[in-house]
N, C-alpha and C positions, 0 to 999 in steps of 0.2 A: 535263883530265879532270873530268868533272862527276859529282857524286853525287846521286842522287835520294832525297828524304826519303820514307820509307814513310808511306802514309796509313792511319791506324787507323780502322777502322769503329766508329762509336759504337753503343753498345747502344740498344735500343729505349727511348724515353722520355728518353734523356740528351741534354743540350744541348751544343753545341760549346764549347770552352774560352772563347771570347770572348763568348759570349752572356750577357746579363744576366738576372737573375731566377732563382728556384729551379727545379729540374727539374719537368716536368709529371708528375703521377701517371698511372700506366697505368690506363685505364678498361676495364671488361669489357663487351663488347657483349652485347645481348640483354636480355630482361626479367629483373627480379630474382626469384629463386626464393623463395617463401614456404613456410615449414614448416607446411603445412595439416594434416599428420598430428598436430600437437600439439592440434588441436581434436577429435580422435577420442574421448578419454575423456569430455570434456564432452558431445559429441554422443550417445554411447552412454547416458550418464546421463540426458540430456534425453529421449531416446526411451523409456527404461525407466520413468522416473518420471512423465512427463507424457503423452507421445503414446500409449503403449499403454493406460494406464488410461482416457484420454479416449475412445479408440476402443471399448474394452470398454463404457464407460458408454453411448455412443451406440448400440451394438449392443443392449444390454439394454433401452434405452428403446424399441426397435422390436419387442420380444417381449412376449408375454403370460406374464410370469414371475411366479409366486406360490409359495406354500408347497407346492403340489402338483406343479409342474413344475420346482422349483429343482434337484433332483438331476440331471435330464437337461436342463439349461438350454440346451444347444446344440440340442436338438430341440424347444424350446418353440415354440408357434404364432407366426407372424409377423403382427403387427397394423399395421405401418407407423406412421403418425401417429396411430393410435387412442389411444395412451397420452397424447399431448399434448392431444388434444381432451378426453379424459376428465379429465385434470388440471385443465383450465380449467372444464369444465362440472360435474363431479361432486364436486369438492373445494373447499376454501376458498382456492384458490391466489390468486385476485384479491385477496381480503382480506389474505392474508399478504404479498403484494407491496406493497400499499398501506401496511401497518403497517411493513414493513422500510424502505421508502423514506422514509416520513414521519419515523420516529424517527431514522433515520440522518442525514437532512437537518438536523433540529433539533440533534442532537448536534454535527454538524460545524460548523454556524453558530455554536454557542456556544463550542466549544473552540478555534476558530481565533484569535479575539481574545484569549482567555485565554492561549494558548501564546505569542503574540507579545508580550503585555504582560509575562509572566513572563521571557521571554528578554531583553527590553530592560531589565528591572529588575535582572537578575543579570549583565549584560554587563560593567559597570565593576567595578573592584576595590573591595572593602570588607571589613571584618573579619567573618569568618564566612561568606564567600561560598560556600566549598566545602561547608559544612554545609547552607546553604540549598538549594544545587543538589541535594545528596543527598536532602534531604527532599522536594523537588519530584518526584523520580523514584520515590518509594515506591509510589504508586498504579499506575505502569506496570510495575514489576518484579514485583509480586505476581501469582501465578497467578490466572487468572479463576475457578477453582474456589474459591479462598480468598476472593476478593472477593465472589462470589455468596453464599457461606455466611455471611460476616460481615454483609453487608447484609440478608440474609434474617432474621437475628436482630434487627438494628436496626429493621427495618420491621414486626416483629410487632405485633399490636394492643396488647399491653402492653409494647412495646419502648421503646428509648431515643428514637426519633424522635417518637413521640406524647407521651412524657413531656416532652421539651424544648420541643415546639411547643404543648403544652397542648391536644391535640386529642381526648383521651379514647381510646376504642378504635377509632380510624379504621382502615379496611382499606386497606392499601397494596399487598398482594400479590394482591388479587382485586377485580374491579369496575373502574370507570372510572379510578380513581387508579393502577391497575397500569401503565398506559402511561407516566405521568409518573414513576413509581418507576423504571421501566427507563431512561428518559431521564436521570434524576438520577444513577443508579449508573453508567451508561455515560459520562457526562460526567466523573464523578470519576475513573474508571479510565483514560480514554483521552486526556485533555488533555496529559499530559507528552510524547506523541509529537510533537505540533506544537511544543511547547517545545524539544525536542531538535533538530528539523530547523531551526527558526529560529535557535537558538543556534549551530548549525554554520554557517548562512548568514551570521551576523554576523561570523564570523572572516574572511570574504572582503571586507569593506568596506575600501577603501583608506584608510590613515591620512592620506594627503595630502588626500583629500576632506574628512575631519573638520577638518583644519587650514585648508583653504580656506574652509569654511563658517564657522568661528570668526572668521577674518579679515574675512569679509564681514559679520559681525554677524548671522548667521542665527539665528532663534529656534528653540526646541525643535521646534515643529510643522513649521516650514519645513525644518529639518534632517532630520526624520523622513521628510517627504513627498518631498523632492527629492534627498536624499543617501543615506539608509539604505534606504528601501523599494524603490528600483530594484534594489538588490543582493539583496533578499529575495523577489523575485517567484517565482523557481524554487523556493525552499524552501517558501514558503507554498502554492504550487500543488501541490507534491508532498505536503505535509502534508494538504491538503484531500482529494486523491484517495485517498491511503492510508487516511485516517481514514474516509472514506465507504465504501470497499470493505470495510474491516475491520468496520464496524458492520453493513453489509448481510449479511455472511457470519458474523457472530458467533453461535455456537451455545451455547457453554459457559455464558456469563453468563445468558441467559434460561432455559436448561435448569435450572441450579442455583437460580436465584432464584425461579422460579415452579413448577418441576416439570412433569410431563407427566401428563395433558393440560394445556396452558397456558390461562390465561384468554383469552377471545375477543379482548380488547383488546391482548394482547401475543403473539398467535399469529404469530410471525415465520416467514419462509420456511424457514430451516434446521431449526427445530423441527418444522414441518409435514412436511418431508421425512423427518425421523427417525421421526415417528409412522407415516407410510405405509410405511416400510421395516421397522421392528422391532416394531411393534404390529399393523399390519394386514397385514404380509407381502406388500405389493404392490410387488415389486421393480421391475418394468417401469415402473409408474406413478411410483415415487419416482425412478428413473433419469431419466425425462422431466422431472421437477421439477428435478433437479440440472442437467440440460443447459439448461433454461430460465433457471435462476439464473446459470449461466455466461454465457449470452447477455446477461442483464441487466447484469451487472457489466462486460462487455466494452465497453459503450457509453461510460461515462465514462472508462474506461482508454484507449480509442481516441482520444477527444477530447484527453486529456492528451498522449498520444504525438504526435498531430498538432500540438498547440501547441508542444511541445518541438522538433519537427523544423523548424517554421517559424521559431522563435526562433533556432535554430542556423544556419539558412540566412541569416537577416538579419544575424547577427553575422559570418558568413563574407563576405558582400557588403560589409559596412562595413569589414572589415579589408583 
């Protein structure tokens, strides 16, 4: 008499008793589901804060909107690109763009090496490093209104600046020297931004690279050029772009420092837009200026984003 041994069906994913190795995990077929609904709050905020005001500004820039048609602004006459042509031909827009770009480029060129040098100087540990870092941040954390008010007092004809420099009653807030006064004050208040970004970038330097450079007998300049600076390219580029865009769009400091109407040498684009809006009540014209300023700052921003995308792609291919 023979007895048959019952055959047990193994569960899905289980191995036979004699098979070697752990059981294989069960895999789910089909594409992985992504919770895209979690992007909804951010998308709504992006539309409400950025997209809608931008569309309204573009619409206003196409209308002949002033103090007479402001109450019924939706029924204001449509002029198309007339406001853009008028902004370029009938206002000081070209001069304002030149002043804004010129002083922003000078300030950015000066504060970049200042920020890098300050970050390198405070990277290593020493007694009082925390205090020094805190003092370096004072110009950046002060409100622009406070900075403009204090420097306006310092640069008066009988102020501290002329007394220390022995220049008599020199005019810093009017005339040709007003441009350099704006440059000096902007440098003083904005260089800690580059310092912060570079200091954060220094934390990413691999300690092994420092040790290898020390074992190879690399000098200070060689170590900075071939070991440290390659890690800081992104931080320095970001600092340059942010500083330049901030300087071009800076309204509070020139407004508080020189008042309105500003001297001709410091008539920057944001202040000119303010004058056309709240003094001349040319809302369509000022909206066209605002749109042009947006296009102006989008050029360096697009260059930076393109450079970051290419850098990321090269790193991906190398990996």
